[in-house]
N, C-alpha and C positions, 0 to 999 in steps of 0.2 A: 504494500500500500504506500501511496505517496502522501506525505504530510507537508503542508505548506504554511508559510507565514507564522512561524512560532515566535511569539514575542514574550511569553511568560515561561522563561527557561525553568524556573523552579517548579511551576505547575506541570510542565512537560515531564520533568524527571520524577515528580510524585506519581504521575499517571503511569510511567514506565515501571516504577518501583512497586506499584500495586498490581501489576500483571503477574499471573501465576506461572506462565511458561517463559521461554526464551524470547527476548525482544532484541533483534539485531538490526544494526545500521548497515546498509549496503553502500560501500564506497563507490566512487566513480570507476575504480579498477576492478570492481566485482568482489572485493573482500567483504567479509561479514564480521562486524564488531559487536560484541555482546554489550548492549546498553544497560543491562542490569548490574554490570560491574562498575563500581564507582570509579576505578582507575580508567576504564574505557570511556566512561562518560566525560571525564575531564580531558583526557588526552585526545580522543577522537573528535570531539566537538570544539576544542580550543581553536583550531584553524577556522572553523565556520564562524564562530563568534568573534574572531579577531577583526572581521570586516564590518561589524556593526552589531546592533542588539537584536536584529530580526534574522531568523533563519529562513531563507526563501523557500527551500524544498529539501526534504529528506525522503529517501526510500527506506521503509521499515518492513521487516519480515517478522511476523509473530508465529510462534509455534502452536499457540492455543487460539481457537476461534473466539473465545470469550475475551481474550486480550485485545482483539481488533475492536470489539465493542467498547472497551475501556478507553482506547485511544481515540475512537470516533467521538465518544462522549466528551473527551477533553477538547477536541477540535471544535465541537459545536458549542459547548457551554463555557469553555475556557478554563 
């Protein structure tokens, strides 16, 4: 799934942390980084955040269908 225009970084990570399964960020090179890992959160997204406070678009893969619902709810309600 693609997630766009993330402005509430803390809220995004809270939504990721509340997911039950794996939540992975797919990089431009096709690598998958585990966003449930705090180290991966800081390291993998540092480059994205360095260009501003809004993340234009991320490709996310969830291992559990219910986790897609959690992230969709975050995108709709903030």
